[in-house]
C-alpha positions as CSV (number, residue, x, y, z in Angstrom):
1,M,117.5,93.8,113.0
2,T,115.6,91.6,115.3
3,E,112.3,90.1,114.2
4,T,109.2,89.1,116.1
5,P,109.1,85.4,116.8
6,E,105.4,85.0,115.7
7,T,105.6,86.5,112.3
8,G,109.3,86.6,111.5
9,K,109.0,90.2,110.4
10,P,111.0,93.2,111.7
11,P,109.3,95.3,114.3
12,L,107.4,98.5,113.3
13,T,109.4,101.7,113.1
14,P,108.2,104.8,115.1
15,L,106.8,106.4,111.9
16,R,104.7,103.2,111.2
17,W,103.5,103.2,114.8
18,F,102.4,106.8,114.4
19,F,100.4,106.1,111.2
20,A,99.0,102.9,112.7
21,I,97.7,104.7,115.8
22,V,96.3,107.6,113.7
23,G,94.5,105.1,111.4
24,G,93.1,103.2,114.3
25,M,91.8,106.4,115.9
26,V,90.1,107.5,112.7
27,V,88.5,104.1,112.4
28,L,87.3,104.2,116.0
29,F,85.8,107.6,116.0
30,T,84.4,107.8,112.5
31,G,83.1,104.2,112.7
32,G,81.3,105.0,115.9
33,C,79.8,108.1,114.3
34,G,78.6,106.1,111.4
35,L,77.1,103.4,113.5
36,F,75.3,106.1,115.6
37,Y,73.7,107.8,112.6
38,T,72.9,104.5,110.9
39,G,71.3,103.3,114.1
40,I,69.2,106.4,114.3
41,G,68.1,105.9,110.7
42,V,67.1,102.3,111.3
43,Y,65.2,103.2,114.5
44,I,63.3,106.0,112.8
45,G,62.6,103.8,109.8
46,L,61.5,100.7,111.6
47,V,59.9,102.1,114.8
48,E,58.7,105.5,113.9
49,G,57.9,104.7,110.3
50,D,59.1,108.1,108.9
51,D,60.1,108.6,105.3
52,Y,63.3,110.4,106.0
53,A,65.0,107.5,107.7
54,G,67.1,106.8,104.6
55,M,68.7,110.2,105.0
56,F,70.2,109.2,108.4
57,I,71.4,105.9,107.0
58,L,73.1,107.7,104.1
59,M,74.6,110.2,106.5
60,G,75.9,107.4,108.7
61,L,77.5,105.8,105.7
62,A,78.9,109.0,104.2
63,F,80.2,110.6,107.4
64,G,81.2,107.4,109.1
65,G,81.7,104.7,106.5
66,V,83.9,106.4,104.0
67,P,86.3,108.0,106.5
68,A,86.4,104.7,108.5
69,S,87.5,102.8,105.4
70,I,90.2,105.4,104.6
71,G,91.4,105.1,108.2
72,W,91.4,101.3,107.9
73,L,93.5,101.7,104.7
74,V,96.0,103.9,106.5
75,W,96.2,101.4,109.4
76,W,96.6,98.5,106.9
77,A,99.4,100.3,105.0
78,A,101.2,101.1,108.2
79,V,101.0,97.7,109.7
80,K,100.9,95.2,106.9
81,R,102.0,96.6,103.6
82,G,105.7,96.8,102.9
83,R,106.9,94.8,105.9
84,L,109.0,92.1,104.1
85,P,109.9,89.0,106.1
86,A,113.4,89.0,107.5
87,L,116.1,87.4,105.3
88,P,117.5,84.0,106.4
89,E,121.0,84.0,107.9
90,E,122.6,82.6,104.7
91,M,121.0,85.3,102.5
92,A,121.8,88.3,104.7
93,P,124.1,90.9,103.2
94,P,127.6,90.9,104.6
95,E,128.4,93.5,107.3
């Protein structure tokens, strides 16, 4: 199996590519949702001075932060975890 010259690790399999893309999309969309609601809460709290600004901040963290961290975990598991470096030529199993 060929390895990438920068890392010395084998390339990603199609299944790992799929999970990396899915994890990245989850992080992108839920993270954007979380930033949107958190921004609304900060605006309402600082500019408007309303008491229910904390609700929007908690909604942003609950609906955006938790799923974004799960998506990041899926991406990390697909891209980083379990990809062992390629064996040197002298340690490779015989063919």
